[in-house]
C-alpha positions in Angstrom: 5.1 8.9 -20.1 5.9 5.3 -20.8 7.9 3.5 -18.3 11.6 2.8 -19.2 13.6 -0.1 -17.7 12.8 -2.5 -15.0 11.3 -1.9 -11.6 14.1 -1.1 -9.3 12.4 -2.4 -6.2 9.9 -5.3 -5.2 7.0 -4.8 -3.3 6.4 -7.4 -0.4 3.2 -8.7 -1.1 4.5 -9.5 -4.8 8.0 -11.2 -3.7 8.8 -14.8 -4.0 8.3 -17.2 -1.1 12.1 -18.1 -1.2 12.9 -14.9 0.7 10.6 -16.2 3.7 10.4 -12.9 5.3 7.4 -11.2 6.7 5.2 -9.5 3.9 3.2 -7.0 5.9 5.9 -5.4 7.9 6.9 -2.8 5.3 5.7 -2.2 1.6 8.8 -3.0 -0.3 12.1 -5.2 -0.1 15.5 -4.6 -1.6 15.7 -6.0 -5.1 19.0 -8.1 -5.8 21.5 -6.8 -8.2 21.0 -8.9 -11.6 23.6 -11.4 -12.9 24.1 -14.2 -10.4 20.9 -16.2 -9.2 17.5 -15.7 -10.8 15.5 -12.9 -9.3 12.9 -15.3 -7.8 15.4 -17.5 -6.1 17.9 -14.9 -4.3 17.9 -12.4 -1.6 19.8 -9.2 -1.6 23.0 -9.2 0.9 21.4 -6.4 2.9 18.2 -8.5 3.5 20.1 -11.2 4.3 22.0 -9.6 7.1 19.0 -7.6 8.5 15.9 -10.1 8.0 17.5 -13.7 8.1 20.7 -13.2 10.1 19.4 -10.4 12.2 22.9 -9.1 12.3 21.7 -5.5 11.8 18.9 -3.8 13.3 17.8 -1.7 10.1 18.8 -1.1 6.6 21.5 1.7 7.2 23.2 -0.4 9.6 23.3 -3.4 7.2 24.6 -1.2 4.5 27.3 0.4 6.7 28.6 -3.1 7.8 28.6 -4.3 4.0 30.5 -1.2 2.6 33.0 -1.6 5.5 34.3 -4.9 3.8 33.0 -6.9 6.8 31.2 -9.5 5.0 32.3 -12.1 2.4 30.4 -14.3 -0.1 32.0 -17.6 -1.2 35.5 -16.3 -0.1 35.4 -12.7 -1.7 34.5 -9.4 0.0 31.4 -7.7 -1.1 30.6 -4.5 -0.7 27.6 -4.3 -2.8 24.7 -3.9 -0.5 22.1 -5.6 -3.3 24.7 -8.4 -4.2 22.3 -11.5 -5.0 22.9 -14.4 -2.7 21.2 -17.6 -3.2 21.2 -21.6 -2.8 24.6 -22.9 -2.0 26.5 -19.5 -1.2 28.5 -19.4 2.0 28.3 -15.9 3.7 31.2 -15.0 6.2 30.7 -12.5 8.8 33.5 -10.4 10.4 32.5 -12.1 13.6 34.3 -15.3 12.5 30.7 -17.0 11.8 30.0 -18.8 8.6 26.6 -19.7 7.0 25.8 -21.5 3.9 22.3 -20.7 2.3 19.8 -23.5 2.1 16.2 -24.1 2.0 13.5 -25.0 4.5 10.8 -27.5 3.6 8.5 -24.5 2.4 10.9 -23.7 -0.1 12.3 -20.3 1.9 15.7 -19.3 2.7 17.3 -21.3 5.4 21.0 -20.6 7.0 23.1 -23.7 8.2 26.2 -22.7 10.3 29.2 -24.1 8.8 33.0 -23.8 9.6 35.6 -21.9 7.8 36.9 -24.7 5.6 33.4 -25.9 4.1 33.1 -26.1 0.5 30.3 -25.0 -1.3 28.5 -26.9 -3.8 27.4 -26.1 -7.3 25.3 -27.6 -10.2 26.9 -27.7 -13.6 24.2 -26.2 -16.1 26.1 -25.7 -19.0 29.8 -26.1 -20.5 31.6 -24.4 -23.1 35.1 -24.2 -24.6 36.5 -20.7 -24.1 39.5 -18.9 -26.1 42.5 -21.2 -26.1 40.8 -24.5 -25.8 40.0 -24.3 -22.0 36.9 -26.3 -21.1 34.7 -23.9 -18.8 31.8 -24.8 -16.7 28.6 -22.5 -16.0 27.1 -23.0 -12.7 23.9 -22.6 -11.4 24.8 -19.6 -9.1 26.0 -17.8 -12.3 29.6 -18.3 -11.8 32.2 -19.6 -14.3 35.0 -22.0 -13.4 37.4 -24.0 -15.3 36.8 -27.7 -15.5 39.3 -29.9 -13.7 38.8 -32.5 -16.5 36.6 -33.4 -19.8 34.6 -35.9 -17.7 32.3 -33.2 -16.2 28.8 -33.0 -17.4 25.8 -30.9 -17.1 24.0 -31.9 -13.8 27.0 -32.9 -12.0 27.9 -30.8 -9.1 31.2 -29.5 -8.1 32.4 -29.0 -4.5 34.5 -25.4 -4.6 37.2 -24.3 -2.2 37.5 -20.5 -1.3 40.0 -20.0 -3.8 37.6 -20.7 -6.2 39.1 -24.1 -7.5 36.9 -27.0 -8.1 38.3 -29.6 -5.4 35.8 -32.5 -6.4 33.2 -33.6 -8.8 29.7 -35.2 -7.8 28.5 -37.2 -10.9 24.9 -37.3 -11.9 23.5 -40.7 -12.3 21.4 -43.6 -11.0 22.4 -44.1 -7.3 23.3 -40.5 -6.5 22.4 -38.6 -3.4 20.5 -35.6 -4.4 18.5 -32.7 -2.6 15.3 -31.0 -4.4 16.4 -27.3 -4.1 13.4 -26.1 -6.0 10.2 -27.0 -7.3 7.2 -28.7 -5.6 9.2 -31.0 -3.0 11.6 -28.4 -1.6 14.5 -29.8 0.7 13.8 -33.5 0.1 16.7 -35.8 -0.1 16.9 -39.0 -1.5 18.8 -41.3 -3.9 18.1 -41.5 -7.9 16.6 -44.8 -8.9 15.5 -44.0 -12.4 16.3 -41.2 -15.2 14.1 -40.7 -17.9 15.6 -39.2 -20.9 14.0 -35.9 -22.3 12.8 -35.1 -25.8 12.2 -32.0 -27.5 8.9 -31.3 -25.9 9.6 -33.1 -22.6 12.3 -32.3 -19.9 14.6 -35.1 -18.3 12.9 -36.6 -15.3 14.5 -38.4 -12.2 12.6 -40.3 -9.6 14.1 -40.1 -6.2 13.5 -42.8 -3.4 13.2 -40.5 -0.1 12.6 -41.5 3.6 8.7 -40.4 3.0 8.5 -42.2 -0.4 9.5 -41.9 -4.0 9.0 -38.8 -5.7 9.5 -37.4 -9.4 10.7 -34.4 -10.7 12.4 -32.6 -13.4 16.5 -32.9 -13.4 16.6 -28.9 -13.3 15.0 -29.0 -9.7 17.8 -31.4 -8.2 21.3 -31.0 -7.2 23.7 -33.8 -6.4 25.1 -33.8 -2.9 26.7 -36.9 -2.5 27.8 -40.3 -4.3 
């Protein structure tokens, strides 16, 4: 009998290094719901609570906490235990703690404690004109936001408040402060010193000046975090 549809689970031995959890403690790990971050760069909310925050002792306890509405992601209560969380998301707990999802130097999930007023940064990966002529932005985490003006471009970053509105635009260009959030140089930070335009067969490249030297990477791997 042939298989129909995608697998509903992931074996730990085959999971992405992004999750950063032990591979041999169990056979499977929860597969995130589709629609937001890429599968290889997301972790299910239940796994985040259990394996990274250690807010729950086991899966059942983590699922109960989520279904009781005690966890918010980017200012919204989430009750989907498999909700995909990834780089840049801010997870808030009923205890009053807030954590921003980042990465460590190995490219695995790391959590930074932030305050309740922290703004999340998202990268603009596409823009389009919606019905009524309104300019909309598609962000790296799969969300859609209304553009504050016509000057926002792909590869810029936007700072978003808990109300989902864009409060600031960080422009992509020479001199901008960036972080490498995926690829071969995870968590490297530096300023853009040059940009090489792409072609039909070659992606746009950027050169960053970091504390440990100059690195080159494709523009898809970086996010602007400052000006």
